[in-house]
C-alpha positions in Angstrom: -37.8 -23.2 5.3 -34.9 -21.6 6.9 -31.2 -22.0 5.6 -28.3 -22.3 7.3 -26.3 -19.1 7.6 -23.0 -20.9 6.7 -24.3 -23.2 4.3 -22.7 -21.0 1.5 -19.4 -19.9 3.0 -16.5 -22.2 2.2 -15.0 -24.0 5.3 -12.0 -22.2 4.7 -13.5 -18.7 5.1 -13.4 -16.8 8.5 -16.9 -17.1 10.2 -18.9 -14.1 10.8 -18.8 -13.5 14.7 -21.2 -16.1 16.2 -24.4 -15.1 17.8 -25.1 -15.7 21.4 -26.4 -19.2 21.7 -29.9 -18.5 23.8 -30.3 -20.5 27.0 -33.6 -22.6 27.9 -35.1 -21.4 31.0 -35.8 -23.1 33.9 -32.1 -24.9 34.9 -32.0 -25.8 38.6 -28.5 -26.1 40.4 -26.8 -29.3 40.1 -29.7 -31.0 37.7 -30.0 -28.2 35.1 -33.0 -29.4 33.0 -32.9 -32.9 34.1 -36.3 -32.4 36.1 -38.4 -31.3 33.1 -37.0 -33.9 30.9 -37.9 -36.5 33.2 -41.6 -35.0 34.0 -42.5 -33.7 30.9 -40.0 -34.3 27.9 -42.2 -33.7 25.1 -43.7 -30.1 26.3 -40.2 -29.0 27.2 -38.5 -30.1 24.0 -41.5 -28.4 21.6 -40.9 -25.7 24.0 -37.8 -24.5 22.8 -38.5 -23.6 19.0 -39.5 -20.5 20.2 -36.3 -19.3 21.5 -34.5 -20.0 18.5 -33.2 -22.6 15.9 -30.1 -23.6 18.5 -31.1 -23.7 22.4 -28.6 -24.2 25.0 -30.3 -26.5 28.3 -28.1 -28.1 30.7 -28.0 -32.3 31.5 -26.9 -31.9 35.2 -24.1 -29.6 34.9 -23.0 -30.3 31.2 -24.7 -27.9 28.6 -26.1 -29.5 25.7 -27.4 -27.5 22.5 -30.8 -28.6 21.0 -31.1 -28.0 17.0 -35.1 -27.4 16.7 -35.0 -26.3 12.9 -34.9 -29.8 10.9 -32.4 -28.2 8.1 -30.0 -27.6 10.4 -30.3 -31.5 11.9 -29.8 -32.2 8.2 -26.5 -30.5 8.5 -25.5 -32.5 11.7 -26.6 -35.8 10.1 -25.9 -35.2 6.5 -23.6 -32.7 4.8 -21.4 -31.9 7.8 -21.7 -35.3 9.3 -18.1 -35.7 9.7 -18.1 -32.9 12.2 -20.7 -34.3 14.4 -19.8 -37.9 15.6 -21.7 -40.4 17.2 -21.8 -39.6 20.9 -23.4 -37.7 23.6 -24.8 -38.1 27.0 -27.7 -40.5 25.5 -25.3 -42.6 23.8 -22.8 -42.6 26.3 -25.4 -44.3 28.9 -26.6 -46.6 26.6 -23.0 -47.5 25.3 -22.2 -48.4 29.5 -24.8 -50.8 29.7 -25.5 -52.1 26.2 -21.9 -52.0 24.9 -20.8 -51.4 21.1 -23.6 -52.3 19.0 -24.1 -50.8 15.7 -26.4 -48.2 17.5 -23.7 -47.2 20.3 -20.4 -48.0 18.7 -18.3 -44.9 17.8 -17.4 -43.7 13.8 -15.0 -45.1 12.6 -13.7 -48.7 11.2 -15.4 -50.6 13.8 -18.8 -49.2 12.7 -18.2 -49.4 8.5 -17.2 -53.2 9.3 -20.3 -53.8 11.4 -22.8 -51.8 9.4 -21.4 -53.9 6.1 -21.9 -57.4 8.2 -25.2 -56.3 9.6 -26.7 -54.8 6.4 -27.5 -58.3 4.8 -29.6 -59.1 7.7 -32.2 -56.2 6.7 -32.1 -56.1 3.0 -35.4 -56.6 1.6 -35.2 -60.3 0.1 -34.1 -61.4 3.4 -36.9 -60.1 5.7 -38.9 -61.7 3.1 -37.9 -65.0 3.9 -38.7 -64.5 7.3 -42.1 -63.0 6.7 -44.3 -66.6 6.7 -42.9 -67.0 10.3 -43.3 -63.6 11.5 -46.8 -63.7 10.2 -47.3 -66.9 11.8 -45.9 -66.2 14.9 -48.2 -62.5 14.9 -51.3 -64.8 14.3 -50.7 -67.2 17.3 -50.3 -64.3 19.5 -53.3 -62.2 18.4 -55.7 -65.0 18.4 -54.9 -65.9 21.6 -56.6 -63.1 23.2 -59.7 -63.7 24.6 -62.8 -62.0 23.5 -64.9 -59.4 25.5 -61.8 -59.1 28.3 -60.1 -55.7 28.7 -56.8 -55.9 27.8 -53.4 -53.2 28.1 -52.7 -52.6 24.5 -49.4 -50.8 25.4 -48.3 -54.2 27.0 -49.9 -56.1 24.4 -48.4 -54.4 21.5 -44.8 -54.7 23.2 -45.3 -58.7 23.4 -46.4 -59.1 20.0 -44.0 -57.1 18.7 -41.0 -58.9 20.5 -42.6 -62.1 19.7 -42.2 -61.6 16.0 -39.0 -59.9 16.1 -37.3 -62.8 18.2 -38.6 -65.1 15.6 -37.2 -63.0 12.7 -33.8 -62.9 14.8 -33.3 -65.8 16.2 -36.0 -68.6 14.2 -39.3 -70.4 15.2 -37.4 -72.7 17.0 -36.5 -70.7 20.2 -37.5 -72.2 23.6 -40.4 -70.8 24.9 -39.2 -70.3 28.3 -36.3 -67.9 26.3 -38.9 -66.1 24.5 -41.2 -65.7 27.6 -38.2 -64.3 29.8 -37.2 -61.9 27.0 -40.8 -60.8 27.0 -40.9 -60.0 30.4 -37.4 -58.5 31.0 -37.3 -55.9 28.0 -40.0 -53.4 29.1 -38.4 -53.3 32.4 -34.9 -52.9 30.6 -36.1 -50.4 28.4 -37.9 -48.3 31.3 -34.3 -48.3 32.9 -32.7 -47.3 30.1 -34.6 -44.2 29.4 -33.7 -43.1 33.5 -30.2 -43.8 32.5 -30.3 -41.0 29.7 -32.0 -38.2 30.9 -30.6 -38.5 34.8 -26.9 -36.7 35.8 -24.0 -39.2 35.4 -23.2 -38.6 39.1 -26.7 -39.9 39.9 -26.4 -43.4 37.7 -23.0 -44.1 39.2 -24.6 -44.2 42.6 -25.2 -47.6 44.0 -28.9 -47.3 44.2 -31.3 -49.9 43.9 -32.8 -48.4 40.5 -29.5 -48.7 39.5 -28.2 -52.0 40.7 -31.6 -53.4 39.2 -30.5 -52.0 35.9 -27.5 -53.5 35.8 -28.5 -56.7 37.0 -31.6 -57.0 34.5 -28.8 -56.3 31.3 -26.6 -59.1 32.8 -29.6 -61.1 33.0 -30.2 -60.2 29.0 -26.6 -61.0 28.2 -27.3 -64.7 29.3 -30.5 -65.0 27.7 -28.8 -64.0 24.5 -26.1 -66.6 25.1 -28.5 -69.1 25.3 -30.3 -68.3 22.2 -27.0 -68.6 20.7 -25.8 -71.8 22.1 -29.2 -73.0 20.7 -28.4 -72.0 17.3 -25.2 -73.9 17.9 -27.0 -77.1 19.7 -28.9 -77.9 16.4 -25.2 -78.3 14.3 -24.1 -82.1 14.7 -21.3 -82.6 17.2 -20.3 -80.8 20.4 -21.7 -77.2 20.7 -19.0 -74.5 19.0 -18.3 -71.3 20.7 -19.1 -67.9 19.1 -16.1 -67.8 17.2 -16.4 -71.0 15.4 -19.8 -71.7 14.8 -19.4 -69.9 10.9 -16.2 -72.2 10.3 -18.2 -75.5 11.6 -21.4 -74.1 9.4 -19.2 -74.0 6.5 -17.4 -77.1 6.9 -20.9 -78.9 6.8 -23.5 -77.7 4.3 -26.0 -79.7 5.3 -25.8 -78.0 9.0 -25.6 -74.3 7.3 -28.7 -75.8 5.4 -30.3 -76.5 8.4 -29.3 -73.5 10.2 -30.5 -71.0 7.4 -34.0 -73.0 7.4 -34.3 -73.3 11.2 -32.3 -70.0 12.3 -33.3 -66.4 11.4 -31.7 -63.1 10.9 -29.2 -64.0 13.3 -27.8 -66.7 11.3 -26.2 -64.1 9.4 -23.5 -63.2 12.1 -23.2 -66.3 13.1 -21.8 -67.8 9.6 -20.4 -64.4 8.8 -16.8 -64.9 6.9 -15.5 -62.8 9.9 -17.4 -63.8 13.0 -18.0 -61.6 15.6 -16.8 -62.6 19.0 -19.1 -63.2 21.5 -19.4 -60.4 23.3 -19.9 -58.7 20.1 -22.5 -61.1 19.4 -24.2 -60.2 22.5 -23.8 -56.3 22.1 -25.3 -56.6 18.7 -28.1 -58.7 19.7 -29.0 -56.1 22.4 -29.0 -53.5 20.0 -31.3 -55.3 17.4 -33.9 -56.1 20.5 -33.9 -52.7 21.7 -34.2 -50.7 18.6 -37.1 -52.7 17.5 -39.4 -53.1 20.4 -39.8 -50.3 22.1 -40.5 -48.1 18.9 -42.7 -50.6 17.4 -45.2 -51.2 20.4 -45.4 -47.7 21.3 -46.6 -47.1 17.2 -48.8 -50.2 17.6 -50.4 -48.8 20.3 -50.9 -45.5 19.7 -52.6 -47.0 16.2 -54.7 -49.0 17.5 -55.7 -45.8 19.8 -56.5 -43.7 16.7 -58.1 -46.3 15.2 -60.7 -46.2 17.8 -61.3 -42.7 17.5 -62.1 -42.9 13.9 -65.0 -44.9 12.4 -63.5 -43.8 8.7 -59.9 -44.3 9.3 -61.0 -48.1 10.2 -63.4 -48.9 7.4 -60.5 -47.8 5.1 -58.0 -50.0 6.6 -60.2 -52.9 6.3 -61.6 -52.5 3.1 -57.9 -52.0 2.0 -56.9 -55.4 4.0 -60.3 -57.6 2.0 -59.1 -56.3 -1.2 -55.5 -57.7 -0.8 -56.4 -60.5 0.8 -60.2 -61.7 0.7 -61.4 -64.5 3.1 -58.1 -66.1 3.1 -54.8 -65.2 6.1 -52.5 -62.5 5.6 -49.3 -63.5 3.4 -46.2 -61.6 3.2 -46.6 -60.5 -0.4 -50.1 -58.5 0.4 -48.4 -55.9 2.4 -47.2 -53.8 -0.8 -51.0 -53.8 -1.1 -51.5 -52.2 1.9 -50.4 -48.3 1.0 -53.0 -46.7 3.2 -52.2 -49.0 6.3 -48.8 -47.7 5.9 -50.0 -43.6 5.7 -51.3 -44.4 9.1 -48.7 -46.3 10.6 -46.3 -43.4 9.3 -48.6 -40.9 10.7 -48.6 -42.4 14.4 -44.7 -42.5 14.2 -44.7 -38.8 13.0 -47.5 -37.8 15.9 -46.2 -40.1 18.7 -43.0 -41.5 17.6 -40.9 -42.1 20.9 -37.6 -41.1 19.3 -37.9 -37.6 21.0 -33.9 -37.2 21.7 -31.0 -38.2 20.3 -27.5 -37.0 20.7 -24.1 -36.2 18.6 -20.6 -35.1 19.7 -19.4 -31.8 17.7 -16.0 -33.4 16.8 -14.2 -29.7 16.5 -15.1 -26.5 17.3 -17.8 -25.4 14.5 -20.3 -23.1 13.3 -24.2 -24.1 13.5 -26.6 -22.1 12.2 -24.1 -19.1 13.0 -23.9 -20.4 16.9 -20.5 -21.4 17.5 -20.5 -25.1 18.8 -17.5 -26.1 21.4 -15.5 -29.5 20.6 -16.7 -32.2 22.5 -20.4 -30.1 23.0 -23.4 -32.6 22.9 -25.9 -31.8 19.8 -29.5 -32.9 20.9 -32.1 -32.7 18.2 -35.6 -34.4 18.0 -37.5 -36.1 15.7 -40.5 -35.4 17.8 -40.0 -32.0 17.4 -39.4 -31.9 13.9 -42.2 -33.8 13.4 -44.6 -30.9 15.1 -43.0 -28.2 13.0 -46.1 -26.2 11.4 -43.8 -25.4 8.5 -44.2 -28.4 7.9 -47.1 -30.4 9.2 -50.1 -27.9 9.5 -52.4 -28.7 12.3 -49.7 -31.1 13.9 -51.9 -32.5 16.4 -54.2 -33.7 13.9 -53.8 -37.5 13.0 -54.3 -37.0 9.1 -52.8 -40.0 7.5 -53.1 -38.5 4.0 -50.2 -36.2 5.0 -48.3 -39.6 3.5 -50.1 -39.6 0.1 -47.9 -39.7 -3.1 -48.9 -36.0 -3.8 -48.4 -34.5 -0.1 -45.6 -36.7 1.1 -42.4 -34.7 -0.4 -43.2 -31.3 1.2 -43.1 -33.5 4.5 -40.6 -35.8 4.2 -37.2 -32.9 5.1 -38.7 -33.2 8.5 -39.4 -36.9 9.0 -36.4 -38.1 10.9 -38.0 -41.1 12.7 -35.0 -43.3 11.5 -32.6 -40.5 11.4 -30.6 -39.8 8.0 -26.6 -40.0 6.6 -24.5 -42.5 7.4 -25.8 -43.7 10.8 -29.7 -43.8 9.4 -31.4 -46.9 11.2 -30.2 -49.9 9.6 -33.8 -51.8 10.5 -36.0 -49.4 8.5 -37.2 -51.7 5.7 -37.7 -54.7 8.9 -39.7 -52.1 11.2 -42.2 -51.4 8.1 -42.9 -54.9 7.4 -43.1 -55.9 11.2 -45.8 -53.1 12.0 -47.5 -53.7 8.9 -47.7 -57.6 9.6 -48.9 -56.8 13.0 -51.4 -54.7 12.2 -53.0 -56.1 9.4 -53.2 -59.6 11.6 -54.7 -57.6 14.3 -57.7 -56.5 11.8 -57.8 -59.4 10.4 -58.4 -61.3 13.5 -60.7 -58.8 15.2 -63.6 -57.8 13.1 -64.1 -55.1 16.0 -62.3 -53.7 19.0 -63.5 -50.6 21.5 -61.4 -48.6 24.0 -62.2 -49.3 27.4 -60.3 -46.8 29.5 -59.3 -43.2 28.0 -55.8 -42.7 26.5 -53.9 -39.9 27.8 -53.6 -37.2 25.5 -50.5 -35.3 27.0 -47.2 -35.1 25.2 -44.6 -38.0 26.5 -42.6 -40.7 25.6 -44.7 -43.9 27.2 -47.6 -45.1 25.3 -51.4 -44.7 26.1 -53.1 -46.8 28.5 -55.8 -47.7 25.7 -57.0 -51.5 25.8 -58.1 -53.8 23.4 -59.9 -55.8 21.9 
């Protein structure tokens, strides 16, 4: 394991002359490495490791510094996080369309206040309260799939993940037409968001049809979220209150508050907060939660089902574990704690195929990173995918091996597993993500005693999901 050159040097000690930061080859005029990031992002990011622990790329005309050493990435996220703040091209692009939700808001008082407000939504007890509703919703979706009909597993997994999350977020009584519109809209928004983050800013600002369509979809999403918020308010007695008065009305009427808690979901925590968010802030947080929950979950599940179809042994162990936990009865929320091998399979899927392949921070001042001088304001890029394919931590990284995550072997690899980030900006929804993934995987295995792959999945490394089909 490499050690950052500056890790034992006090901040007040003059730094040694910085080493020249190697530049990645293949940059084009005006667009830099944007074409490679758009067409072959994962091979490109993986190739950077051979050039050094910090490598300079260009996104359009703007330079960015890619950290290829997980030890240096932990320095950015944890030990020196005060000097590497939330920001960079990806965050700026997402903020333009998604606002200042928890994932995009700058470091400071607003972030701390909103994180404290949202944190209770994702503690284990609160998630458990929504467990039965999520299991019921997932079961309804997966049992509705017709037998012997080929299906697009990526689309199905995104739909079931979104359906489960909407129940957890807004409650089981969300009108069907709203749920259907969310299911239709979110995949297109995610595609647009990815496009906006990898293209040069001057292209994303042009009045191109793709840019206008993305902006229109985000505006439509905000309208849907408003309708979901109003649906909560309409269940309270009296006239529908504004978002700024929902919490006060709920506190004045304990029975209404109790009904909201019973019928609502995790989002009720925000609607009934002592210091309520504005309507704009509620929209921003809902968008952040939706975009953070769907693409990662759907992609992970699609690749998990692909890997299951490639190994009779993995499928046998999963089904035997599920039978031992549940017998012949349907899944209950408490059962997921008895499914450690299922979690190993999911964690190995996230390691091998994790969709988080490019994340950015901004240097708050001139600073040394692994012997390289990073100028103030520069983008710092780190890649969970890159770290999770580092052979120093994951031997034979292209092999799917759930037993990497046994109690005996996992500690050696955890330092390079950064799918949920680390430090003060670590993903707040990690506990929820594991619960949702295990519920959906277990429900599919219970509902479908067998399923097969009817079309080959692309094995090229890319941030999209496989085109395998099930059941």
